[in-house]
N, C-alpha and C positions, 0 to 999 in steps of 0.2 A: 231825099232818102228813099221815098216810094218808087222813084224810077229804077231803083236798083233791085226791086223784087225779082226773085227767080220766076221762071216759066211756071213752076209748079204753083207758086202763090198767085200768079196772075190768072191762070186757068180756073182756079178755085174761087177767085173773087167775081168773075164775070157773072156766073149764073145767079149770084146773090140778089142781083137787082130784080129778078123775076119772082121772088118769093118774099114779099113784104111781110107775110104772116109769120114767117120763121126768122130765126136769129142767127147772126154771124158772131162767133166767139173768136177773139184774137188776143195775142200777147207778144211780148218781146222777151227773148232769152238773152241773159248777160252773165258774165262770170263774176267772180268776187271783186274783180278790179274794174267793173263796169264796161267791159269790152263785150261786143256782141258774140254769141256763141252760134256758129253756123252749123248746118247739116245735122243737127240734133233731131232724132226720131221722136215723134209725138204720137202716142197710141192712145186713141179713143176707145175705151173699153166697150166690148161687145159691138164693135163696128169695124167694118173693113175700110173705113174712110181715115186711114192713118196718113199723116202728113210729115214733112221734112222742113225744118226751119231754113229760111234763106240766108243770104250773106249778112244781113243785118240782124239775124236772130228772130225774124218775124215769122209767125205762123198763124194759120186761122182755120176754122171749121165753119162751114156754112150749112144752112138749111137745118138747124138744130130745133127740134120741137121743144115745148115746155117740158121740164123734167130735171132730174138729178143726174149729173154726169161725173166721170172720173177719168182723168188722163194720167199717163205715165210717160215721163220724158227721159230718154236715154241717150247717152253719147259716150263713146270710149274716152277714158281718162276723167270722166266726171261722175259724180254720184247720181244714182238713179233718183228722180224726183216724182213724187206722187201728188196730185191735186184733185180736189173735188169742188164742184161748183153747180149752181142751180141756174136754170133758164126759165124765165117767166114769159112775158109778151114783149120785151124790148126788141128792137130791131138790131142793135149791136150791143155786145157785151165785152168790156175791156177788162181782161184779167191782170193788166198792168205789166210790170217788169218782173219776170221770174228769174231768180238768181240760182245758177248752177254752181256748185262747189267742186273744186278739183278733187279727184279721188287719188291723184298721185302723191299729194303730200301726206296722205293717210294710208300709204301702201303698208301692207302688213309687215310690221316690224318683229314678229315673232315673240312679242311680249308674253311671258308665261308666268303662271302662279309660282311663287317660291314661298315654301313654309319655313319659318323659323321654328325649328322643330321643338317647341316648348311643351310638347305633349308628354314628355317624360316626367316621372315624379321627382327626379333629382335635377330639377331645372327651375330657375327663377322666372323664366320667360313663359308667357302664355300667348305670345302674339303671333298672328298669322298675317303676313304682309302680301301685298300684290306688287309685282314690279310693273309700274306704270298704272295709269288710270284704266287701261284697257279700251278706253274710248276717249273721244275728245269732242268738245263743242267747237263752234267756228269762232269763238272768241280767241284773239291772238295769244293771250296770256295762257288760257287753258290748253290750247293746241300745243304750245311749246312745252308747257309743264308736263303734258302727257307723253309726248313723243321724244323729247330730249332729256328731260330731267327724271321722268318717272322711272326710267331704267335704273337709275341710281337711288331708289327709295325715297324720293323727294315727295313729301306730302304737303300740298298747298295748305297754308295757314296752320299747319301742324295739327290738323284735325283727325281724330281717330276714325278709322274706317267703319267703326260700329254705328256711326250716326248717318250713313248713306242709306238711301232708299232705292233698291234696285228692282225694277219691275219687269216682268216678262208677260206681255199680252194682258195687262191690267191687273196682275197680282203680285204681291210682294215676294221676293226671293230671299229675304233676310231670314236667317235661322234663329228660331225662338230661344235656343238654349244659350248661344253665345254672341248673337247679333252680327255674325259675320255673313258674307255672301260667298258661296262655294261656286266660283266661276268655272271649276272643273267639271260642273254638271252639264255645261254646254261647251266645254273646251274643244278647240279644233274646228268649230263651225263658224269661222270668222265671217264668211260671206253671208251668213244668216243673220248674225247678230251685231254686226260691227258698226251700223249707223243708227244709234239711239238717239232719241231727243233728250236733251240734258237741261236741267235748271241747275245752274252751278251754285255751289256753296249752300247758303240758306235762302236763296231766292225762292219764291213761291212757284208752284208748278200747277199745270191744269190737271194733272193726272193723280196727284197725291200731295198730302201735307208735306211729307218728308221729314228730314232731320236737319242736321247741321253740315252735311257734307255731300250735297247734290241729290237731285232726283234723276235717276237714269231710267228712262222708259224705252223698252224694246218692243216693237210690234213686228210679228212674223207672218203677215197675210201672204198666203201663197201667190196671189195675183200681183203682188207688188215687187216681185223679182223679175229681172230682164228675161224675156222669153229666150230659150235655148239652153245650151250647155256650157259649162265652165269647169275646165280641168287645171288644178294648181298643184305644183310640186315645190316644196321649200327645202333648203339645206342650211343648216346652222350648227353651231357648236354650243348651244345653251342647254337648257334642261333636256331637251330632245335634239336629235340630229336630222331627222327627216320628217316631212309632212306631205301627205298626198291626200288630195280631196277631189271630189267630183260633185257638181250640183246641176241638177236639170230643173227647169221651169217651163211648164206648158203654155203659160199665159191663160187668159180667160177665154174659153171657147164660146160658141154661139149659144150653147145649152146652158151657160152660166156656171160652168165648172172650171176650176184652176188647181193645178197640182205642182208642188214644188218638193223635191227631195234632195237630200245631201247626205253623203257619207264621207268620213275622214279618218285618217289614221295618223297618229304621231308616235315616233318610237325612237329609241336609243338604247344600244347595248350598254353604253356608259355615257352619261353626260358630262358636263364641264367639271363637275365635282367628282372626286374619286369614289368609285364604288357605288355610283348611283345609276339606276337603269329607269327606262320610261316606256310604257306601252299603253296606248289609249286608242280605243275605237269609239267614234262618235257618229250619231245619225240624227237626222231630221226629216219629218214628213209632215207636210202642210196640205190640207185640202180645203177648198173654199168653194162654197155654193152660194151663187147670187140668185135669190128668188125673184127679185125685183129691183127697180132702181132704189128702192128705199129699205131693202132688207137682205142682209148677208149673213151667212153663217160660216165659221171657220173651225177647223180642228187641227190642233198642233200637237205632235208627239216629238219630244226632244230628249236625248240622253247621251251619256258618255260612259263607257265601261273602261275603268282606268287601273293601272298598277304602276306605282311610282315610288321609288325610294328616296329617302331624304338624307341630308348631310348634317353633320353635328356642329354646334358652337364649340369653340376651343379658347383656352387661355393663350396669351401671347407666347408663353413658354413653348407650347406645342407647335404654334405656326412658325416660330423661329427655327425649330428642328426641322419641320416637314412641309412648310410652305402653306399658301392660302387655300389650296384646293384639298388639303388633308381632311379626311372623314373618318372618325373613329368607329363608325357604325358598321363597318364591313371587315370581312376577313376571308381567307381562302378556304374552300372546302371542295375537295375532289378537283382541284385545278381550276375552279371558277370562283369568281368573287361572289360572296353572299352578304346581303345587307340585312341587319336585324330590324331595321325601321323601314317597314314597307306599308304603304297606304294603297288599298285597293277598294273598289266599290262599284255600284252601279245603282243610281237613284233616278229612274226616268221620270219625266214630267208629261202628263196628258192634260190637254186643256181644250175647252170649247168656248168660243166667243161669239156672241151675237151682236150684229151692228144693225140697228133700226133707226132709220130717219123718220121720225113721227110725223113731221111736217117741215115746211121750209124754214122754220125757226128753231126746232128743237131735235135732238137726236139722244139715243140712249145706247150705250155699249154695256153688255152684260157678259161677265166671265166666270167660269168655274173651272177649277183645276185640281188635279190629285197628283201628288208626288209621293213616291214610295221607294223602298229599297234599303240596302245596308252599306254601310262605310266601315272598313276594318282598318285599324292601325296596329301594326305589330311592334313588339319589343321584347327583349330579353328579361326574364324574371329569374330569381333564384331563392332557394330555401336553404338557410344554414350553410351558406358557402360564400367565397369571397367575390367581391364585385368583378365581373368579367371584362368590364370596360378597360381598354388600353390607356384611356386618359384618366382613370381613377387615380386620385391624388397620390396614393402609395406606389403607383407605377411610374411616377415621373421623377426626374433627378432632383427637382426642387424640395421634395419631401425629404430626401436623405441629406441634402445639403443643409437643412435647418436643425440638425442634431448639434447642440452647442458642445457636448463632450461625447462624440459617437464612440461606440465600442468598435473593435476592429472589424467585426462583420458588417456593422452599419457604415463604417468608413468605406469598406470594400463595395458596398452597394451603390455609392456615389458613382464610382467609375464604371460599374456594371451597367447601371441604368443609362448613364450618359453615352456609353458605347452603343447600347441598343437603340437609343433614339438618333444619335448621330449617323449611325450606319444603316438606319432603317431595317432592323431585324424584325420582319413582319410576323414573327411568331409572338412578338411582344407589342409591336406598335400597331397592330390590328387584332381584331377579335380572333382568338385561337379556337375555331370550331372543333378541331380534332381533340384538344384538351377537354372541351365541354362534354363531348360524347364519351371520352375516356372516363371522366369523372363520374358520369351517370352509370357507367357499367362496373363501378367499384362494388366489390363484395360486401363492403360495409353498409351499402344502401339497400340490401336485399331485406325484404319484409315478408315473412312467411304468411302473415294474415292476408295479405293481398296477392301473394304469389308472384312477385316480381320486384324490380328495383324502383325505389323512389327517385324522383328526379331532383338532383341538385341544381340543375339549370334546365330551363325549358322556355320555349317561345310562346308568348301569349298574344292575343288580338284584343284591343279595346273596340268594342263594336257599337255602332249607333244604328238602330233599326227604326227608321223614321216613317211616319205616315202623316202627311200634310194635306188638309183639304182647305181650299180657298174659294171664296165667292165674292165678287165685287161688281159694282155698277158705276158708270161714268155718264152722267147726264148733263147736257148743255142746252141752254136756252138763249137765243139771240133776241134781246129786246129791240135792238137797232144794229146798224152796221158798226156802231162803236161801243156797244155795251153787251156784255155776255155774262149769264149766271151759270155757274158750274156746281155740280154736287157730286162728291165721290163717297160711296159707301163700301166698306169692306169687312169681311169676316174671315177669320183664320182659325182653324182647329188643328192643333199640333199635338201629336202623341209620339213619343220616342222612348223605346226600350233601350237602355244603355247598360252593357255588362262586359265582362271580361271573360274569354273562353280560351281553353287551351288550344294552341296552333299546332305545335310540334314538341314532343317530349324529348327530342334529341337522343334517341336510343334508350330512354328509361321506359318504364311500363306505366307509371302514373305519377301525378304530382298531388300534394297534399293541399287542401283548401284551408289552410291554417296560417296564422300570422307567425313568421319566424321570430319576431321580436317580442312576442307575447309572453308574460310570465306564466309559469306553470304553478298556479296556486294550489291546485288539488292533487298534484303528483300523479295525474293521470296520463295516459299515453297520448290522448287526443284533446287538446286544450287549445285556447286561443282560436276557436273556430271563426271563420269569416261568416259561417251560417250555422248558428247553434240549433237551428230547427231540423237539420239533417242528422241522421244517426251516424254512429262511427263508421259504419260500412260504406257510407256514401262520402266519406271524406276523401277517398282516393278518386281523382279525376283523370279521365282519359282524354285523348284528343277529341275536340268538339264539345266537351263539357264545360259549363259555366264555372268560373272560379273567381274568387276575390270579392266581386260586388255585382249586384244586379238591382236595377230599380227602373221606374217608368216616370217620365216627365210628361206633364200634360199642361197645355196652355191654350186658352181661348182668347181671341182679341177682336175687338169691334172698333171701327173708326168711322167717323162722320166728318166729312170735309166739304163745307160750303165755301164757295169763292165767288168773287164778282170782279169783272174786268170792264173798265170803261175809259173812254178818251174824252177830255174837254179842254178846248183851247190848245195850249201847248203842253198839256199834261196827259200822260198815260198812267193809269192807276190799276194796280192789282192787289186785292185784299183777299186773304185766304184764312179760314179758321179751322180749328180741329177739336173734336171731342172723342176721347177714347177711353176704353176700359179693357183690362186684362185680367183674366182669372188663371192663377197658377197653382200647380200642386205637384207633390212627389209622392210616389208609392214605392216603398222599399219591398223588394222580394227576397232579400237575405236579412236574416237577424244577426247582426254583428255582435260579437261577444262583449264589446265594450260600450256600445251605443243603443240605449233602449228605443231611441226614435228611428233606428235604421229600418225597422220592419213596419209594414202596413202603410196606409195612406194617411198623410198628415193633414193638417188643416190648410184650407185654401188661403192663398195670399192674393188679395185684390188690389189694383191700382187704378185710379182714374187719372186721365190725362186732359189737358186743355192747352190751347195755344192759338196764336195769331202770327201771321206772316204779312208783310206788306212790301210792295215795290211801287216807287214813284219815279217816273222818267219825265224829265223836263227837256223838251226839245228847243234848244237855244236857236237852232236853225236846222236845216236839213242835214248837217254833217257834224254838229256838236251837240252833245247830250250831257246832262247830269242824271245819274241814276242812284237812287237810295233803296237799299234793302234792309228791312228790319225784321226781327223775329224774337218772340218771347213764348216758350212753350216748355211743357214737361214731357218727359219720356220715361216709360216703365223700365224698371231694371230687368235684365234678362235672367232666365232661369238659373244659370251658373253663378249669377251674382246674389240671387235670393238664397239659394241653398248652397252655401259656400263650401261645405264638406260633403258633397252629395253622394259620394261613392259609399260612405259608411254612416251617413247620418241624415236625418231629416230636419235638423236645426237650421233655422233661418238667420241671416245676418242681423245683428242687433240694430235696431233703429233704422233699418233700411228705408230709404225714401226714393221718390221719383227723381230722376236727374232733371235739373232745371237749366235751360239754355237761354241766354240773353245775347243776341247777335245783332250787330249793326255793321253796314258798310256804305261808303259814299264813293262813287266813280265819276271821273270825267272821261267822256268817251269822244274820240275823233274818228270819224269814218268817211274817207275820201277815196277816190280811185288811186291816189298816190300814197297816202299815209293813213295808217289805222293805228290808234293808241288807245289804251285803257290804263288809267292811273286810279288806283283804289287805295283808300285807307279803311282798316277794319279793326273791330273790337269785339271779341267773343268771350263772354264769361260763362263758365260752367260750374254747377254747384251739385253737391251730393253724388259724386261719382263713386262707384264701388269697384275695386280690382281685387282679384283673388290669385294667389300664387301658391304652389305646392312644391316643397323641396326637403331635402335632408339637412337638418341643423345639428351641429355637433356640440355647440356650446350655449345652448339656449338657456340653461339653468332655470327651468320652470319649476314652480313649486305649487303645492296644494295644501289644503287643511285636512286633517283627520275629522272623524265625526265628532270628536271631542274638542276640536277647534285648535289642535296643535299643528304646527307647520312641519310638512314632510316633503322632501324633494321628489321630483318626477324624474324618471329614467332619462340620463343625459345622453342624447343622441337619438333621434327618432325622425320619422317624416313628419313635417309640419305643414299645416294649411294656414297661410297668412291672409288675412283680410284687411285691406286698406279701405275703411269706410268713411264717407263724408268728405271726400277730397274736393276742393275748389280749385279751379284753373282759370288762367286768363291768358288768352292768345290775342295778341295785337301786332299790327305791322302795316306795311304798305306793299302793294304790288304794282308793278309797270310792265306792261307788254306792248311792244311796238313793232310795226312792220312798215317798211318804207320801200317803194318802188324807185329804185335808183335809175333804171332804165325799163323800157317795156318787158325786158327778159331778166333783168337782174334784181333780186329782192333782198333786202336786209332785214333780219329779224333780231329782236332783243328782248331780254326779260330781266327784271330785278325783283327780288323777293326778300325783304328785311322784316324778320319777325322777332318777337320776344314772347316765348311760351313759357310761363312759370306757374308754380303753385302759389296759391294766394292765401292758404290757411295751414293749420296743423291738424290733419285728420287723425282719426283714431285707429290703432292697430289692434287686431284680435288674433289670437292663436288658438288652433285646435291641434292636438297632438295624437298621433296614432299609438303612442304609449300610454295614454290615459284617456278614458272615456268621459270622466266627470272631474271637473275642478271645483273644489269647495272654497269659497271665498266669502269675505264679509262684504256685505252691501253698505250702502251710505248710512244706514241705520244701525249698524253693527250686527245685523242678522246673518247667521250662517245660510248661505245659499249654494245650490249646486247647479252647475252649468256645463255644457259640452265644449266650452271655450274659456279662454282667459283674457281679461283686458290688459294688453301690454302698455296702455297709456297712449299719449299723443306723440306723433312723429313730427318733429320740427322741420317741416318741409317748406314752410313759407319762403318764397323767393328763390327756391331751387328751380333750375331749369327743368322742363320736361324732356323726355328723351323720345327717340323713335324716328326723328326726322331732322335734316339740316334746318337751321333757323335762319340761314343766309344763303341765297343762291343767285348766281348770275348766269346770263347766257348771251352769246352773240353768234349770229349765223348769217351765211350767205347762201343764196340758191340762184342758180341760172336755169331758167326754163326756156328751151329753145322752141321755136315755132314748128320744128320738125318732130316735136313730141319726144324729146329726151330731156333729161335734167341731171344736174349735179349740185350737190349742196354739202356744206360743212358747218360745223358748230363747235364753239368753245363753252364749256360749262364748268363752273366753279361752285364748290359748296363749302360752307364753313358754319361754325357755331353749332356743332352737333354734339349731344350729350347722351350719356346713358341715364336712364331713370334712377334716381337715388333708391337705395334699399331702405324701406321704411322703418324696419325694426332697429337698425343700427342708428337711427336718429331719435330713438325713444329714451327715456330716463332709465329704463331697465337695462339698456346696453351699457351704461357707465356707473350703475349702482352696484355696490359690492353686496352679493347676496347674503354674506354673513353679517352685514350691518344694514338692513333694508333701508332704502332712502339716502344712504351716505355714499358718495362717489368712491371709486377706487382712488388709492393714492396717486398723486401727480396729475389727476385729471382737472384740467382747467378748460374754459371756454376756447382758449387759443389751441390747446392740445387736441380738443375734439375737432375744431376747424381744420386742423392739419391732417388728421387721419381720415376725416370724412370729407375731404375736398371732392367736389364733384368730378365725376370722370368726363373729361371733355376729349372728344375724338379729334384726330388731326384734320385739317382743311386740305382739300385736294381739288385738282382740276383735271378735265378730260377733253379729248378731241373725238368728235364723231364725224362721220362722212357717210353720204348716201348718193346713189346714182341710179338712173333707170332709163329705159327706152320702150316705147310702144310702137307697134306697126299695125296698120290695116292691110291685110293681104286678101284682096277681094271682099268677102263678107266675114272673114275671120279676123279675130283681134288677138295680138300677142303682146304680152307685157313682161319685161325682164327688169327687175329691180334688186338692189343689193345695198346693204348698209353695214358699216363697221363702227362698232362702239368701243370707246376706249383705245383708240389707235396706238397710243404710246404705251399701252400695257401697263398702266399704273396699278400696282398691286398694294398700295398702302391705304386704300380707302375702306373705312369700316362702316358698314351699312347699318349695324345695330348690335345689341348684345344686352347683357345685364350683369349687375353686381352680385357675385356670389355672397351668400350670407350664412355659410355653415358655421362660422364662428360669430355668434351674435352676443359676445360680452367684450368689453373694452380690452381686458388683458390679453386674451387670446388673439383678438383681432389686430391690436397695435403690434404684438410680437410678430405676427405673420406680415404686417404691412412693413415693418422696419427691417425685416430679414434680408432685404435684397433679393430674395428668391421666393416671392410670395406664392404660397401653394394654393390659396383660394382667391386668386386674382379674378378680375372680371372676365367673362366669356364673351367672345365677339363673333360676328359674321362679317367676312371681307366680301368685297365686290368681286366678281368673277374673272377680272382680267379682260384682255381683249376678246371680243366676241364678234361674230359676223352672222348675217342673215341674207340669203339669196333666195329670190322668189321668182318663179316662172309660172305665168298664167296664160291659159289658151281658152278663148271663147268662140264657140261655133254653134 
């Protein structure tokens, strides 16, 4: 093989014999299939002695003095590789075989964030989902799950995204109030953030202890990007239609400076969903200063200014009339589509990171960051007026069809509303903005005290004004070549002021900061104030004023994560521990008329966490492995779980505890140049989960006691906050990922995922109602107690399937990769056993108990009857065909890549990605009547897949 060395390699080898006091460093480059990678450029930082790998992938550097070195390996169609090594006094240093992974398989697929808009108060959903994992490890199962199945909302192992740990340059990007990661903060900067290091599922990581759904670590050092420029344009029909980006990297100069910058824009006048628009500008600046071989300082600034509108979930009745792209959130105004649900914001992130190599065995990375800015989410609100939503239940044919003995006018409405929806009369099937403006100009709404018209309808923004400070350290010490100690320390200080403000009065002059459902107990003009601390003159709110609620969240979190990795014999072992503490508080800025705890700073809620993770790899031989991952740890609840009715109350969830996770998996791995297989069995148990939902309930039939102990009803029909506390879950199943090289250019891929994700206990349901601030109840000792919530009892959820993702998935794919740098591939994907999460309150005893005879069921209620009307909502199974192709060229020193993908080629419009059961009728009589009507008014609401979509990408490097 040596005789095949290129002339470059020979000429660099000859002089080495004259310098015995200096070192020759060499290695071989190979691809994921074990084939040599030729003509890759290897850049030795701060040196002009760059080399090119020869035909067998061999490269070397000669005459290197003792010290610390860094190399960057680049080649078109392959991911950039960074490596560090030390030279002492050896004559030759072998870096071994360095594997370069193809970048073509990970070509930008245009995966984008899609929000299941459960931010509205009349919604049972609170979920935010991400299409795809947005990144993939090199594991064959994870890669297929991300780029083929992720587009269809497949979630590996059914694990909630709130258990992921996503890190940017050493600090966590998880939001303290809800546990989500807002990928939109760096959206569009694909070339900057696309290749993170991933510890999949609950496997231990060197950078953080993590949760139950992977540790994703992104590092954006300016010197680690390929020197030069890259221009990219993308065309798609997804959430946005166009994307344009430019990146420039200077490389490390002789003075130790490196600069990388990127700008990007994504936009769409209308996305694939009706009435949705998209406009986002993103930017990145990285500056790196290398003081010495052992000390580097980096500065990173990253941010995205976005404006994007969202689409509504709908009942099947609505989809049958208007199709899967129907969106109830928009209407015509002045000849243009206007969406009421628009999210906009800018929350930039500033970071400093210090890299210090203390000595040849130890190094310390220290990071500090500050993120700030506001996020706005708009929605329509109204005061003593009809719901303006076109899908409000009284605006649908099903409502009028359910009258048993309709009056003539009611019978007439059946035909009227059916015609409106059948013929798509957009004055009724979409928001009628003209009618809202007209209503606000009514003479009946004029108020002489404020000299103008009160708003019946107005647009509000729910605002999050976040300020987050992070500091962390990552220390490593190598005892030997096969043993390493790791210590991660992190501190986060989170402060978020969250409030509602008036966005647009829609032609009116002011809006009242009052509850339209509140009782007028003192016969005054201004009653039921959202803030009783303000005088009557301040009740009238103008555009930009706060209205409805205002409070501050604070959270401090400390984590200590020691870890140890070592190899002995045929075993590789990685053990990671965690000790953590969180301090949580809420400070109310409005004094709500019903809730004494709404104003001022409440008591702190503190939680201690502890955990351990372990990984053991047994090397049967060089190509067969057994891998075990185990984890047992606790996780603090997030702020929205602790303060369940946070907009109007400082009350905390009763008996809230840390979430406890017990996770285990065992894998058999085969890795050869021809075959790559991972077969895994897993079992994940989760305890003490809390979930909070807010919606309007019509038949909740709540009661309270008077001060004398007599039973009194609560207003029937009000906004409800529902808390499901202490839920236990089990996620178990098997995973199989396989890749087979049929020929050197033809590869077959396959995936199988079979899971069973269930509830394993009957958690407790609590209700708080906007119609009553205090519930008086008898405790276990017969004493009269007052609380801001009522205990609805246990929800019989045991053995119910969890919702949110298919529990069965299959994939088969073929890919042809030509030696001429073009490829074409296709895949078949199947999803089944997908369910909606069961509504907890309809599974409680209160649901079927007759309120006139407490504890006694309604007539005709039997276990069989309850099982019939409460049958879990199973979603249909579907399959999809995807295809992708691409070609790259080297034109002199310029690189051009064109890639294209089409998902859902057959345009399958029957796949439901998620949804929720409506629970407006939460008593058996009303619910069963609706269920058996044949025209269910409060049927489940769904989100459908987007139909056929495409993504075309053109990339030019120079």
